[in-house]
Backbone as JSON Lines, residues from 0, in Angstrom:
{"i":0,"aa":"R","n":[205.26,222.49,84.53],"ca":[206.55,222.89,84.01],"c":[206.83,222.13,82.73]}
{"i":1,"aa":"G","n":[207.75,222.66,81.94],"ca":[208.1,222.05,80.66],"c":[208.91,220.78,80.82]}
{"i":2,"aa":"T","n":[209.05,220.1,79.73],"ca":[209.85,218.89,79.69],"c":[211.19,219.23,79.05]}
{"i":3,"aa":"Y","n":[212.25,218.73,79.62],"ca":[213.58,218.96,79.09],"c":[214.16,217.65,78.59]}
{"i":4,"aa":"V","n":[214.86,217.73,77.48],"ca":[215.55,216.56,76.92],"c":[217.02,216.9,76.88]}
{"i":5,"aa":"F","n":[217.82,216.03,77.44],"ca":[219.27,216.19,77.4],"c":[219.83,215.14,76.47]}
{"i":6,"aa":"S","n":[220.85,215.49,75.74],"ca":[221.52,214.5,74.9],"c":[223.02,214.68,75.03]}
{"i":7,"aa":"F","n":[223.7,213.59,74.83],"ca":[225.15,213.57,74.9],"c":[225.67,212.86,73.66]}
{"i":8,"aa":"V","n":[226.72,213.37,73.09],"ca":[227.34,212.74,71.94],"c":[228.52,211.92,72.45]}
{"i":9,"aa":"M","n":[228.5,210.66,72.1],"ca":[229.56,209.77,72.56],"c":[230.66,209.7,71.51]}
{"i":10,"aa":"P","n":[231.91,209.55,71.94],"ca":[233.02,209.41,70.98],"c":[232.8,208.2,70.06]}
{"i":11,"aa":"A","n":[233.33,208.28,68.85],"ca":[233.13,207.25,67.84],"c":[233.65,205.88,68.27]}
{"i":12,"aa":"R","n":[234.57,205.84,69.22],"ca":[235.11,204.54,69.64],"c":[234.08,203.69,70.39]}
{"i":13,"aa":"Y","n":[232.97,204.3,70.81],"ca":[231.9,203.56,71.49],"c":[230.83,203.16,70.49]}
{"i":14,"aa":"T","n":[230.23,202.01,70.74],"ca":[229.08,201.56,69.94],"c":[227.92,201.34,70.9]}
{"i":15,"aa":"R","n":[226.77,201.1,70.34],"ca":[225.6,200.81,71.17],"c":[225.88,199.61,72.07]}
{"i":16,"aa":"A","n":[226.61,198.64,71.54],"ca":[226.91,197.41,72.29],"c":[227.91,197.64,73.42]}
{"i":17,"aa":"T","n":[228.77,198.65,73.3],"ca":[229.8,198.85,74.32],"c":[229.41,199.87,75.39]}
{"i":18,"aa":"L","n":[228.31,200.57,75.19],"ca":[227.86,201.52,76.21],"c":[227.14,200.78,77.33]}
{"i":19,"aa":"P","n":[227.3,201.22,78.55],"ca":[226.58,200.56,79.65],"c":[225.08,200.82,79.55]}
{"i":20,"aa":"E","n":[224.31,199.87,80.03],"ca":[222.86,200.03,80.05],"c":[222.48,201.05,81.12]}
{"i":21,"aa":"P","n":[221.57,201.95,80.82],"ca":[221.13,202.93,81.83],"c":[220.46,202.22,83.02]}
{"i":22,"aa":"V","n":[220.65,202.75,84.2],"ca":[220.01,202.18,85.38],"c":[218.67,202.87,85.67]}
{"i":23,"aa":"D","n":[218.42,203.98,85.01],"ca":[217.17,204.72,85.18],"c":[216.31,204.5,83.93]}
{"i":24,"aa":"A","n":[215.08,204.07,84.09],"ca":[214.2,203.77,82.96],"c":[213.87,205.01,82.12]}
{"i":25,"aa":"R","n":[214.1,206.2,82.65],"ca":[213.85,207.42,81.88],"c":[214.98,207.75,80.92]}
{"i":26,"aa":"V","n":[216.1,207.04,81.05],"ca":[217.27,207.28,80.2],"c":[217.25,206.27,79.06]}
{"i":27,"aa":"H","n":[217.4,206.77,77.83],"ca":[217.39,205.92,76.65],"c":[218.64,206.19,75.83]}
{"i":28,"aa":"I","n":[219.19,205.15,75.25],"ca":[220.32,205.3,74.33],"c":[219.76,205.17,72.92]}
{"i":29,"aa":"L","n":[219.96,206.2,72.13],"ca":[219.47,206.23,70.76],"c":[220.61,206.52,69.81]}
{"i":30,"aa":"E","n":[220.58,205.89,68.66],"ca":[221.53,206.23,67.6],"c":[220.82,207.2,66.66]}
{"i":31,"aa":"V","n":[221.41,208.34,66.46],"ca":[220.85,209.35,65.57],"c":[221.64,209.31,64.27]}
{"i":32,"aa":"P","n":[220.97,209.13,63.14],"ca":[221.71,209.07,61.88],"c":[222.4,210.39,61.56]}
{"i":33,"aa":"E","n":[223.45,210.28,60.8],"ca":[224.18,211.47,60.37],"c":[223.25,212.37,59.58]}
{"i":34,"aa":"R","n":[223.4,213.68,59.77],"ca":[222.58,214.65,59.05],"c":[223.35,215.95,58.89]}
{"i":35,"aa":"L","n":[222.92,216.74,57.95],"ca":[223.56,218.03,57.68],"c":[222.77,219.11,58.4]}
{"i":36,"aa":"M","n":[223.47,219.92,59.18],"ca":[222.82,220.95,59.98],"c":[223.42,222.32,59.66]}
{"i":37,"aa":"A","n":[222.57,223.33,59.69],"ca":[223.04,224.72,59.68],"c":[223.08,225.15,61.14]}
{"i":38,"aa":"A","n":[224.1,225.91,61.51],"ca":[224.25,226.31,62.91],"c":[224.63,227.79,63.0]}
{"i":39,"aa":"R","n":[224.15,228.4,64.05],"ca":[224.56,229.77,64.39],"c":[225.1,229.71,65.81]}
{"i":40,"aa":"R","n":[226.36,230.07,65.94],"ca":[227.05,230.02,67.23],"c":[226.96,231.37,67.92]}
{"i":41,"aa":"Y","n":[226.77,231.33,69.23],"ca":[226.77,232.57,70.01],"c":[227.21,232.26,71.43]}
{"i":42,"aa":"S","n":[227.58,233.29,72.18],"ca":[228.04,233.09,73.55],"c":[227.11,233.82,74.51]}
{"i":43,"aa":"G","n":[227.32,233.58,75.77],"ca":[226.53,234.26,76.79],"c":[225.6,233.31,77.52]}
{"i":44,"aa":"T","n":[224.86,233.89,78.45],"ca":[223.9,233.09,79.21],"c":[222.7,232.79,78.32]}
{"i":45,"aa":"W","n":[221.93,231.78,78.71],"ca":[220.77,231.39,77.93],"c":[219.54,232.13,78.43]}
{"i":46,"aa":"S","n":[218.77,232.63,77.47],"ca":[217.45,233.18,77.78],"c":[216.57,232.92,76.57]}
{"i":47,"aa":"E","n":[215.28,232.87,76.8],"ca":[214.33,232.63,75.7],"c":[214.45,233.72,74.64]}
{"i":48,"aa":"S","n":[214.55,234.98,75.05],"ca":[214.62,236.08,74.08],"c":[215.92,236.03,73.27]}
{"i":49,"aa":"R","n":[217.02,235.72,73.92],"ca":[218.3,235.62,73.2],"c":[218.25,234.46,72.2]}
{"i":50,"aa":"Y","n":[217.69,233.33,72.65],"ca":[217.56,232.18,71.75],"c":[216.7,232.54,70.55]}
{"i":51,"aa":"R","n":[215.55,233.16,70.76],"ca":[214.65,233.51,69.66],"c":[215.31,234.48,68.68]}
{"i":52,"aa":"A","n":[216.11,235.41,69.17],"ca":[216.82,236.34,68.28],"c":[217.84,235.58,67.43]}
{"i":53,"aa":"Q","n":[218.57,234.66,68.03],"ca":[219.56,233.88,67.28],"c":[218.87,232.92,66.3]}
{"i":54,"aa":"E","n":[217.75,232.36,66.71],"ca":[216.96,231.48,65.84],"c":[216.51,232.25,64.6]}
{"i":55,"aa":"A","n":[215.99,233.46,64.79],"ca":[215.53,234.28,63.67],"c":[216.69,234.6,62.73]}
{"i":56,"aa":"A","n":[217.85,234.91,63.29],"ca":[219.03,235.22,62.46],"c":[219.47,233.99,61.67]}
{"i":57,"aa":"L","n":[219.43,232.82,62.29],"ca":[219.79,231.59,61.58],"c":[218.82,231.32,60.43]}
{"i":58,"aa":"L","n":[217.53,231.4,60.7],"ca":[216.53,231.13,59.66],"c":[216.64,232.12,58.51]}
{"i":59,"aa":"Q","n":[216.96,233.37,58.82],"ca":[217.14,234.37,57.77],"c":[218.37,234.03,56.92]}
{"i":60,"aa":"A","n":[219.47,233.66,57.55],"ca":[220.69,233.3,56.81],"c":[220.47,232.06,55.94]}
{"i":61,"aa":"V","n":[219.76,231.09,56.47],"ca":[219.46,229.87,55.71],"c":[218.61,230.2,54.49]}
{"i":62,"aa":"A","n":[217.6,231.04,54.67],"ca":[216.74,231.43,53.55],"c":[217.52,232.22,52.51]}
{"i":63,"aa":"Q","n":[218.37,233.15,52.95],"ca":[219.17,233.95,52.02],"c":[220.14,233.08,51.22]}
{"i":64,"aa":"A","n":[220.59,231.98,51.81],"ca":[221.5,231.06,51.12],"c":[220.76,230.11,50.19]}
{"i":65,"aa":"G","n":[219.43,230.16,50.22],"ca":[218.63,229.29,49.35],"c":[218.6,227.84,49.8]}
{"i":66,"aa":"L","n":[218.81,227.61,51.08],"ca":[218.82,226.24,51.6],"c":[217.43,225.82,52.03]}
{"i":67,"aa":"K","n":[217.16,224.53,51.92],"ca":[215.88,223.97,52.36],"c":[216.09,223.28,53.7]}
{"i":68,"aa":"T","n":[215.13,223.44,54.6],"ca":[215.25,222.87,55.94],"c":[214.13,221.89,56.21]}
{"i":69,"aa":"T","n":[214.3,221.12,57.27],"ca":[213.26,220.22,57.75],"c":[213.23,220.28,59.27]}
{"i":70,"aa":"G","n":[212.07,220.12,59.83],"ca":[211.95,220.12,61.28],"c":[212.04,221.5,61.88]}
{"i":71,"aa":"Q","n":[212.12,221.52,63.18],"ca":[212.18,222.76,63.95],"c":[213.6,223.02,64.43]}
{"i":72,"aa":"P","n":[213.98,224.28,64.58],"ca":[215.29,224.58,65.15],"c":[215.4,224.04,66.58]}
{"i":73,"aa":"T","n":[216.6,223.67,66.94],"ca":[216.89,223.23,68.3],"c":[218.09,224.03,68.8]}
{"i":74,"aa":"F","n":[218.37,223.93,70.07],"ca":[219.53,224.64,70.6],"c":[220.45,223.67,71.3]}
{"i":75,"aa":"A","n":[221.7,224.06,71.36],"ca":[222.72,223.27,72.05],"c":[223.48,224.21,72.98]}
{"i":76,"aa":"R","n":[223.66,223.75,74.19],"ca":[224.49,224.48,75.16],"c":[225.6,223.53,75.56]}
{"i":77,"aa":"Y","n":[226.83,223.95,75.41],"ca":[227.97,223.05,75.55],"c":[228.7,223.13,76.88]}
{"i":78,"aa":"N","n":[228.41,224.09,77.7],"ca":[229.22,224.31,78.89],"c":[228.45,224.06,80.17]}
{"i":79,"aa":"S","n":[229.21,223.89,81.22],"ca":[228.65,223.75,82.56],"c":[227.93,225.04,82.94]}
{"i":80,"aa":"P","n":[226.87,224.96,83.72],"ca":[226.22,226.18,84.18],"c":[227.12,227.04,85.07]}
{"i":81,"aa":"F","n":[228.24,226.48,85.5],"ca":[229.19,227.23,86.33],"c":[230.23,227.97,85.5]}
{"i":82,"aa":"S","n":[230.21,227.79,84.17],"ca":[231.14,228.5,83.3],"c":[230.81,229.99,83.28]}
{"i":83,"aa":"L","n":[231.84,230.8,83.14],"ca":[231.62,232.24,83.01],"c":[230.81,232.51,81.75]}
{"i":84,"aa":"W","n":[229.88,233.45,81.83],"ca":[228.95,233.68,80.73],"c":[229.63,233.97,79.41]}
{"i":85,"aa":"F","n":[230.73,234.71,79.42],"ca":[231.39,235.1,78.17],"c":[232.21,233.96,77.56]}
{"i":86,"aa":"L","n":[232.38,232.87,78.29],"ca":[233.09,231.7,77.77],"c":[232.14,230.61,77.29]}
{"i":87,"aa":"R","n":[230.87,230.81,77.48],"ca":[229.9,229.77,77.11],"c":[229.68,229.73,75.61]}
{"i":88,"aa":"R","n":[229.56,228.5,75.11],"ca":[229.28,228.29,73.69],"c":[227.86,227.74,73.55]}
{"i":89,"aa":"N","n":[227.07,228.41,72.75],"ca":[225.7,227.99,72.46],"c":[225.53,227.95,70.95]}
{"i":90,"aa":"E","n":[224.59,227.16,70.48],"ca":[224.27,227.11,69.06],"c":[222.77,226.94,68.87]}
{"i":91,"aa":"V","n":[222.26,227.52,67.8],"ca":[220.94,227.22,67.28],"c":[221.19,226.38,66.03]}
{"i":92,"aa":"L","n":[220.46,225.28,65.89],"ca":[220.69,224.34,64.79],"c":[219.38,224.03,64.07]}
{"i":93,"aa":"I","n":[219.49,223.79,62.76],"ca":[218.34,223.29,62.0],"c":[218.87,222.37,60.91]}
{"i":94,"aa":"E","n":[218.13,221.3,60.66],"ca":[218.56,220.33,59.65],"c":[218.34,220.89,58.25]}
{"i":95,"aa":"I","n":[219.33,220.67,57.39],"ca":[219.3,221.1,56.0],"c":[219.01,219.88,55.13]}
{"i":96,"aa":"T","n":[218.03,220.0,54.22],"ca":[217.71,218.87,53.34],"c":[218.29,219.04,51.95]}
{"i":97,"aa":"S","n":[218.54,220.27,51.53],"ca":[219.11,220.48,50.2],"c":[219.73,221.87,50.11]}
{"i":98,"aa":"G","n":[220.59,222.01,49.14],"ca":[221.27,223.29,48.93],"c":[220.71,224.02,47.73]}
{"i":99,"aa":"P","n":[221.31,225.16,47.43],"ca":[220.84,225.97,46.3],"c":[221.11,225.3,44.96]}
């Protein structure tokens, strides 16, 4: 089976020093530097085909805008799996390195 990575964004009032240490060795606290991202928001349940369609639309929009990217697109799912499908917020994201 595949490997899954989960991440959580902590409120700005917390620092690395004020967060509790993880009790599970598989959990790591990392600081990710600020970066500029292009995003395409969509709703509904998650599926590989839906994600790939949204990813293609994002990459096309980024190219049409003349933006330069780095890395691979990633996805974000913001809601509980118990949320109604039409209320779910999802995004496809890719880092932008420069503009037109």
